[in-house]
C-alpha positions as CSV (number, residue, x, y, z in Angstrom):
1,M,-11.2,29.8,-20.4
2,N,-7.8,29.3,-18.7
3,S,-7.9,31.6,-15.7
4,F,-9.7,31.1,-12.4
5,S,-10.8,34.7,-12.6
6,Q,-13.0,33.8,-15.6
7,L,-14.9,31.2,-13.7
8,Q,-17.0,33.8,-11.8
9,L,-16.7,31.9,-8.5
10,A,-18.4,33.2,-5.4
11,P,-16.4,35.9,-3.6
12,H,-15.6,33.6,-0.6
13,L,-14.3,30.8,-2.9
14,A,-12.4,33.2,-5.2
15,K,-10.6,34.7,-2.2
16,A,-9.4,31.3,-1.0
17,V,-8.3,30.4,-4.5
18,A,-6.3,33.6,-4.8
19,E,-4.7,33.0,-1.4
20,M,-3.5,29.6,-2.5
21,G,-1.8,31.2,-5.5
22,Y,-4.0,29.6,-8.2
23,E,-4.0,31.7,-11.4
24,S,-4.3,29.6,-14.5
25,M,-6.2,26.3,-14.7
26,T,-4.8,22.9,-15.6
27,P,-6.4,21.1,-18.6
28,I,-8.5,18.8,-16.4
29,Q,-9.7,21.8,-14.4
30,A,-10.5,23.9,-17.5
31,Q,-12.6,21.1,-19.0
32,A,-14.2,19.6,-15.8
33,I,-15.2,22.6,-13.8
34,P,-17.7,24.1,-16.3
35,V,-19.3,20.6,-16.7
36,V,-19.7,20.0,-13.0
37,L,-21.1,23.5,-12.5
38,S,-23.8,22.6,-15.1
39,G,-24.8,19.5,-12.9
40,Q,-23.8,16.8,-15.3
41,D,-22.1,13.5,-14.4
42,V,-18.4,13.4,-15.3
43,M,-16.0,10.6,-16.1
44,G,-12.6,12.2,-16.0
45,A,-9.1,10.9,-16.8
46,A,-5.9,12.9,-16.4
47,Q,-2.3,12.3,-15.5
48,T,-1.7,12.3,-11.8
49,G,-0.6,15.6,-10.3
50,T,-2.7,17.8,-12.7
51,G,-5.2,19.2,-10.1
52,K,-8.1,16.8,-10.1
53,T,-9.0,17.7,-6.5
54,A,-9.7,21.3,-7.4
55,A,-11.5,20.2,-10.6
56,F,-14.3,18.6,-8.5
57,S,-14.0,20.5,-5.2
58,L,-14.5,24.0,-6.4
59,P,-17.6,23.5,-8.5
60,L,-19.2,21.3,-5.8
61,L,-18.6,24.0,-3.2
62,Q,-20.0,26.6,-5.6
63,R,-23.2,24.6,-6.1
64,M,-23.6,23.9,-2.3
65,L,-23.4,27.6,-1.3
66,K,-27.2,27.8,-1.6
67,H,-27.3,25.5,1.5
68,E,-24.9,27.7,3.5
69,N,-26.2,28.7,6.9
70,T,-24.8,29.8,10.3
71,S,-27.1,27.5,12.4
72,T,-25.5,25.4,15.1
73,S,-28.1,22.7,14.7
74,P,-26.7,19.5,13.1
75,A,-29.9,19.0,11.2
76,R,-29.2,22.1,9.2
77,H,-25.8,20.7,8.1
78,P,-26.5,17.2,6.5
79,V,-24.0,15.5,4.3
80,R,-24.6,16.8,0.8
81,A,-21.3,15.8,-0.9
82,L,-19.5,12.5,-0.4
83,V,-15.9,12.0,-1.6
84,L,-14.6,8.4,-1.6
85,L,-10.8,7.6,-1.8
86,P,-8.8,4.4,-1.6
87,T,-6.2,5.3,1.0
88,R,-6.1,7.1,4.3
89,E,-3.3,9.5,3.3
90,L,-5.1,10.5,0.2
91,A,-8.4,11.0,2.1
92,D,-6.6,13.2,4.7
93,Q,-4.9,15.2,1.9
94,V,-8.1,15.9,0.0
95,A,-10.0,16.9,3.1
96,Q,-7.3,19.4,3.9
97,Q,-7.6,20.9,0.5
98,V,-11.4,21.1,0.6
99,K,-11.2,22.9,4.0
100,M,-8.8,25.4,2.5
101,Y,-11.1,26.1,-0.4
102,A,-14.1,26.5,2.0
103,K,-12.5,28.3,4.8
104,Y,-14.3,31.6,4.1
105,T,-17.7,29.9,3.8
106,Q,-20.0,28.3,6.4
107,L,-19.7,24.9,4.7
108,R,-18.2,22.2,6.9
109,C,-15.9,19.4,5.9
110,A,-14.9,16.2,7.8
111,V,-12.8,13.2,7.0
112,V,-13.1,9.6,8.3
113,F,-10.7,6.8,7.7
114,G,-9.5,3.6,9.4
115,G,-6.6,3.1,11.7
116,M,-7.9,5.8,14.1
117,D,-10.3,5.9,17.0
118,M,-13.9,6.3,15.8
119,K,-15.0,8.5,18.8
120,P,-13.5,11.8,17.6
121,Q,-14.8,11.2,14.1
122,T,-18.3,10.4,15.5
123,L,-18.3,13.6,17.5
124,E,-17.4,15.6,14.4
125,L,-20.1,13.9,12.4
126,K,-22.8,14.6,15.0
127,K,-22.1,18.3,14.7
128,G,-23.1,18.2,11.1
129,V,-21.0,18.4,7.9
130,E,-21.8,19.2,4.3
131,V,-18.7,17.6,2.7
132,L,-17.7,14.1,3.9
133,V,-14.3,12.7,2.7
134,A,-13.9,9.0,3.5
135,T,-12.4,5.7,2.8
136,P,-15.0,3.0,2.1
137,G,-14.3,0.7,5.0
138,R,-14.5,3.2,7.7
139,L,-17.5,4.9,6.1
140,L,-19.4,1.6,6.3
141,D,-18.5,1.3,10.0
142,H,-20.1,4.7,10.6
143,I,-23.2,3.8,8.5
144,E,-23.7,0.6,10.5
145,A,-23.2,2.6,13.7
146,K,-25.8,5.1,12.4
147,T,-23.4,8.0,12.9
148,A,-23.3,8.8,9.2
149,V,-26.6,9.5,7.5
150,L,-26.4,9.8,3.7
151,N,-30.1,10.2,2.7
152,Q,-29.5,13.8,1.6
153,V,-26.4,13.4,-0.5
154,E,-26.6,15.3,-3.8
155,Y,-23.0,14.8,-5.1
156,V,-20.7,11.7,-5.1
157,V,-17.1,11.7,-6.1
158,L,-15.2,8.5,-6.8
159,D,-11.5,9.6,-6.8
160,E,-8.7,7.2,-7.9
161,A,-11.5,4.7,-8.8
162,D,-9.1,2.3,-10.5
163,R,-7.1,1.9,-7.3
164,M,-10.2,1.2,-5.3
165,L,-11.0,-1.6,-7.8
166,D,-7.5,-2.9,-7.7
167,I,-7.5,-3.4,-3.9
168,G,-10.9,-5.1,-3.9
169,L,-13.2,-2.3,-2.7
170,L,-15.9,-2.8,-5.4
171,P,-18.3,-4.6,-2.9
172,D,-17.9,-1.8,-0.4
173,L,-18.6,0.8,-3.1
174,Q,-21.7,-1.0,-4.2
175,R,-23.0,-1.1,-0.6
176,I,-22.3,2.6,0.0
177,L,-23.9,3.6,-3.2
178,S,-27.0,1.6,-2.3
179,Y,-27.6,4.0,0.7
180,L,-27.6,7.1,-1.5
181,P,-30.5,8.8,-3.2
182,K,-31.0,7.8,-6.8
183,Q,-31.2,11.4,-8.0
184,R,-27.6,12.6,-7.6
185,T,-24.6,13.9,-9.5
186,T,-21.8,11.4,-9.7
187,L,-18.2,12.2,-10.7
188,L,-15.6,9.6,-11.4
189,F,-12.0,10.6,-11.6
190,S,-9.1,8.2,-12.3
191,A,-5.5,8.5,-13.6
192,T,-6.1,5.6,-15.9
193,F,-9.1,4.1,-17.7
194,S,-9.6,0.3,-17.8
195,P,-12.6,-1.9,-18.9
196,E,-13.5,-2.4,-15.2
197,I,-13.7,1.4,-14.7
198,K,-15.9,1.8,-17.8
199,R,-18.3,-0.9,-16.5
200,L,-18.4,0.9,-13.1
201,A,-19.2,4.2,-14.8
202,A,-21.9,2.5,-16.9
203,S,-23.6,1.2,-13.8
204,Y,-23.7,4.3,-11.7
205,L,-23.3,7.3,-14.0
206,Q,-26.1,8.8,-16.0
207,N,-25.0,10.0,-19.5
208,P,-21.6,11.1,-18.2
209,V,-19.4,13.6,-20.0
210,T,-16.1,11.9,-20.7
211,I,-13.0,14.1,-20.2
212,E,-9.6,12.9,-21.2
213,V,-6.9,15.5,-21.2
214,A,-4.1,13.0,-22.0
215,R,-3.8,9.6,-23.7
216,P,-4.8,6.9,-21.1
217,N,-1.8,5.3,-19.3
218,Q,0.6,8.0,-20.5
219,T,3.4,9.2,-18.3
220,A,4.1,12.9,-17.8
221,S,6.3,14.4,-20.4
222,T,8.1,16.5,-17.7
223,V,9.5,13.4,-16.0
224,T,12.9,12.0,-17.3
225,Q,12.8,8.2,-17.0
226,L,15.9,6.2,-16.6
227,F,16.2,2.4,-16.4
228,Y,19.4,0.8,-15.1
229,S,20.3,-2.9,-15.1
230,V,21.5,-3.6,-11.6
231,P,21.7,-6.9,-9.7
232,D,19.6,-7.1,-6.5
233,D,22.7,-7.1,-4.3
234,D,24.0,-3.8,-5.8
235,K,20.8,-1.8,-5.8
236,R,21.4,-0.2,-2.5
237,R,24.9,0.9,-3.5
238,A,23.5,2.3,-6.8
239,L,20.8,4.2,-5.0
240,K,23.3,5.9,-2.7
241,Q,25.6,6.8,-5.6
242,M,22.7,8.3,-7.6
243,V,21.6,10.4,-4.6
244,K,25.1,11.7,-4.1
245,Q,26.0,12.3,-7.8
246,R,22.9,14.3,-8.6
247,S,22.7,16.0,-5.2
248,I,19.1,14.9,-4.7
249,S,17.6,16.6,-1.7
250,Q,14.4,14.6,-1.4
251,A,13.1,11.5,-3.1
252,F,10.5,8.7,-2.9
253,V,12.0,5.2,-2.9
254,F,9.4,2.5,-3.8
255,V,9.7,-1.1,-2.7
256,N,7.3,-3.9,-3.4
257,S,7.0,-5.5,0.0
258,K,6.4,-4.1,3.5
259,L,9.2,-6.2,5.0
260,G,11.7,-5.0,2.3
261,C,10.6,-1.4,2.9
262,A,11.3,-1.6,6.6
263,R,14.7,-3.3,6.1
264,L,15.9,-0.9,3.4
265,A,14.9,2.1,5.4
266,R,16.9,0.8,8.4
267,S,19.9,0.0,6.3
268,L,20.0,3.4,4.6
269,E,19.6,5.1,8.0
270,R,22.5,3.2,9.4
271,E,24.6,4.6,6.5
272,G,23.9,8.2,7.4
273,L,20.9,9.0,5.2
274,K,17.9,10.7,6.7
275,T,15.3,8.1,6.0
276,T,11.8,7.0,7.1
277,A,9.6,4.2,6.1
278,L,5.9,4.3,5.1
279,H,4.0,1.0,4.6
280,G,0.8,-0.7,5.6
281,D,2.0,-2.3,8.8
282,K,2.7,1.0,10.4
283,S,0.0,2.6,12.5
284,Q,-1.9,5.5,11.0
285,D,-0.3,8.0,13.5
286,E,3.2,6.8,12.4
287,R,2.2,7.0,8.7
288,L,1.0,10.6,9.1
289,K,4.1,11.6,11.1
290,A,6.3,10.1,8.4
291,L,4.5,12.1,5.7
292,E,4.7,15.3,7.7
293,A,8.4,14.9,8.3
294,F,9.0,14.4,4.6
295,K,6.9,17.4,3.7
296,K,8.8,19.6,6.1
297,G,12.2,18.5,4.7
298,E,13.2,16.7,7.9
299,V,13.7,13.5,5.9
300,D,15.6,13.0,2.7
301,L,14.4,9.6,1.5
302,L,10.8,8.3,2.0
303,V,11.1,4.5,1.5
304,C,7.5,3.3,0.9
305,T,5.3,0.7,-0.7
306,D,2.6,1.5,-3.2
307,V,0.4,2.9,-0.4
308,A,2.1,6.2,-1.2
309,A,1.9,5.9,-5.0
310,R,-1.5,7.4,-5.4
311,G,-2.5,11.0,-5.4
312,L,-0.1,12.3,-2.7
313,D,0.6,15.9,-3.5
314,I,4.0,16.8,-2.1
315,K,5.4,19.8,-4.0
316,D,8.9,20.0,-5.4
317,V,10.0,16.4,-5.0
318,P,12.8,16.2,-7.5
319,A,13.1,12.4,-7.9
320,V,11.5,9.0,-7.6
321,F,13.4,5.7,-7.3
322,N,11.9,2.4,-8.2
323,F,14.1,0.2,-6.0
324,D,11.9,-2.7,-7.1
325,I,10.1,-2.8,-10.4
326,P,6.3,-2.8,-9.6
327,Y,4.4,-6.0,-10.2
328,N,1.5,-4.0,-11.8
329,A,2.6,-1.9,-14.7
330,E,-0.1,0.8,-13.9
331,D,1.5,1.3,-10.5
332,Y,4.6,2.5,-12.4
333,I,2.7,5.4,-13.8
334,H,1.4,6.4,-10.4
335,R,4.8,6.0,-8.7
336,I,6.6,8.3,-11.1
337,G,3.7,10.7,-10.9
338,R,5.0,11.8,-7.4
339,T,7.6,13.9,-9.2
340,G,7.2,16.4,-12.0
341,R,3.9,17.6,-10.7
342,A,2.0,20.5,-12.2
343,G,4.5,21.1,-15.0
344,A,7.7,20.9,-12.9
345,E,10.7,18.9,-14.0
346,G,11.2,15.5,-12.4
347,L,13.5,12.4,-12.5
348,A,12.4,8.8,-12.3
349,V,15.1,6.1,-11.9
350,S,14.3,2.4,-11.9
351,F,16.7,-0.4,-11.0
352,A,15.9,-3.6,-12.9
353,S,17.5,-6.9,-12.0
354,P,17.9,-9.8,-14.6
355,T,14.7,-11.3,-13.2
356,D,12.6,-8.2,-13.9
357,T,12.6,-8.6,-17.7
358,R,8.8,-9.5,-17.9
359,L,7.9,-6.6,-15.6
360,V,9.8,-4.1,-17.7
361,T,8.2,-5.5,-20.8
362,D,4.7,-4.9,-19.2
363,I,5.6,-1.3,-18.6
364,E,6.7,-0.9,-22.3
365,K,3.4,-2.3,-23.5
366,L,1.3,-0.1,-21.2
367,T,3.1,3.2,-21.9
368,K,3.9,2.3,-25.5
369,Q,7.5,3.5,-25.0
370,K,10.7,1.7,-25.8
371,I,12.7,1.2,-22.6
372,E,16.5,1.0,-22.9
373,L,18.3,-0.7,-20.0
374,L,21.5,1.2,-19.2
375,G,24.5,-0.2,-17.5
376,F,25.4,1.3,-14.2
377,D,29.0,2.5,-13.6
378,F,29.9,2.3,-10.0
379,E,32.4,4.8,-8.7
380,D,33.8,2.6,-5.9
381,E,34.7,-1.0,-5.8
382,R,32.3,-3.5,-4.4
383,P,32.9,-4.0,-0.6
384,T,34.8,-7.2,0.2
385,G,34.3,-9.5,3.1
386,R,30.9,-10.0,4.6
387,I,28.2,-8.0,2.7
388,N,24.8,-7.1,4.1
389,N,22.3,-6.8,1.4
390,G,19.7,-5.0,3.6
391,R,17.6,-8.1,4.1
392,R,19.4,-9.5,7.2
393,H,21.4,-11.8,5.1
394,W,25.2,-11.7,5.2
395,K,27.4,-13.5,2.7
396,D,31.0,-13.6,1.7
397,D,32.3,-11.7,-1.3
398,D,32.5,-14.1,-4.3
399,A,36.1,-13.4,-5.0
400,D,37.2,-13.8,-1.4
401,H,35.0,-16.9,-1.1
402,D,36.8,-18.6,-4.0
403,T,40.2,-17.7,-2.7
404,M,39.5,-18.9,0.7
405,S,38.1,-22.2,-0.5
406,D,41.2,-22.8,-2.7
407,A,43.8,-21.8,-0.1
408,K,42.4,-23.2,3.2
409,P,39.5,-25.5,2.6
410,A,39.8,-26.9,6.2
411,A,39.9,-23.5,7.9
412,R,36.3,-22.8,7.2
413,S,35.2,-25.2,9.9
414,R,36.8,-26.9,13.0
415,F,34.3,-29.7,13.1
416,V,35.8,-33.1,12.2
417,P,33.3,-35.9,11.6
418,P,33.9,-39.1,13.5
419,P,35.3,-42.1,11.5
420,K,32.7,-44.6,10.3
421,V,32.8,-48.0,12.0
422,H,32.1,-50.9,9.7
423,D,30.4,-54.0,11.2
424,P,30.8,-57.1,9.0
425,F,27.8,-58.8,10.7
426,F,25.4,-56.6,8.7
427,D,27.0,-57.8,5.4
428,K,26.0,-61.5,6.1
429,P,22.9,-62.9,4.3
430,Y,19.9,-64.0,6.3
431,E,20.1,-67.6,7.5
432,A,17.1,-69.5,8.9
433,S,17.4,-71.3,12.3
434,A,18.6,-75.0,12.0
435,E,15.9,-76.4,14.4
436,P,12.5,-75.0,13.7
437,V,10.2,-74.6,16.7
438,K,6.8,-76.1,16.5
439,S,4.1,-73.5,16.5
440,A,1.8,-75.5,18.8
441,A,4.5,-75.7,21.4
442,V,5.2,-72.0,21.2
443,S,1.5,-71.2,21.7
444,E,1.3,-73.4,24.7
445,Q,4.4,-71.8,26.2
446,V,3.0,-68.3,25.7
447,L,-0.4,-69.2,27.3
448,S,1.2,-70.8,30.3
449,T,3.4,-67.8,30.8
450,A,0.4,-65.4,30.6
451,R,-1.5,-67.5,33.2
452,S,1.3,-67.4,35.7
453,I,1.7,-64.5,38.1
454,S,4.9,-62.6,38.0
455,P,7.0,-62.9,41.2
456,N,7.4,-59.2,41.2
457,I,3.7,-58.6,41.8
458,K,2.8,-58.7,45.5
459,P,-0.5,-60.6,46.4
460,K,-3.4,-58.6,47.8
461,R,-3.6,-58.4,51.6
462,T,-6.8,-58.6,53.6
463,V,-7.5,-55.4,55.4
464,A,-10.1,-54.9,58.1
465,A,-12.9,-52.5,57.2
466,L,-13.3,-49.3,59.3
467,F,-17.1,-49.2,58.9
468,K,-19.4,-52.1,58.9
469,T,-22.5,-51.8,56.7
470,T,-25.7,-53.5,57.9
471,A,-28.7,-54.2,55.7
472,I,-31.9,-52.3,56.7
473,D,-35.1,-54.4,56.5
């Protein structure tokens, strides 16, 4: 079964799927959809970008059609399917896809995530929704405010579960799952499997069907991976040259830190590249606007941290640049998964400095692929004079610095330190006084001085009282 037409979906769902241009199923969809339709728990692993969202959304919507109704009463539209995701952008993306699948049905879908005002989300929840897509933190806020009632949930989806564990969301997941009915169908999807994920599945899934359509921690075969040995100070120049040489129209540029992300984006924008930054310090509205501009093609380079490494489905992105090698080797798999999606060709370029040897070795061990570090041939000469490395740090070129120091050592500073004055008194050894003073005489002298009154202190004057107090018998 490789075609959506063979699934025998309900007419309303089949119509939406046809409009979206879906014809043949991906491996994860072909294996997971029939299992979910049968009501069994699923533990699914697949390469990122292979259609995991449709693999769980379509069968869940199919099973919930029996609850479909046109009533306006919120009580007739309780939450029946809960989808948990690690990031706000991913939650918003999944919610949009579910709404597209369900647009010809009477099933309602809502999304709640942090960084936004809770009031609009609360109003939407009060109207009643069947499918609730959420990030764990904001969902707990709504549970405590009693605006999200989960006592009728029949299906739970933990998407990108490994990422949720990586960022410390396990306690939140445990709290949320404690509010749900014991009898439910639980689906766990992840790009990679780890021992922690398997323990989580053993705790909350009942006899799950394990689906692995690719070897765990394997990179997509459609992505060409290149590693270049480039010093930190030359990475920005190498990035510009690669974009120009290969005529890359759009690309993700991943940086390890939020500060480095903002600085690199500003530096590239000053040099004429259409660039925007996406990191955790930006407001949610700014993050959504940056993603929307990148999707519309208004921005060439999206400089981002690993907040954009998971699950974001932006079609036809030809390349991904690892400006910094990720600290976590698994993040490398997710980063390069932003290109070469759904069978398309993609390019992943990583710039490794001499200090990144251990990180590159970790990627080799995880992917079980031998990585060859290539030398980078720069077309233009390195700029001379003062060089800005994109981190608000200016320095002189090494060659010019050496030349200047040899030719004019005194021209680097006009400050002349004052000459040191040598006092021979401090070179003499300590000599005791010739006539020692008796300690008793010294003590008597000190006491007499303490008893006497200083001539600088004026004596007290007698002042007449303004009021006279009389004793009362």
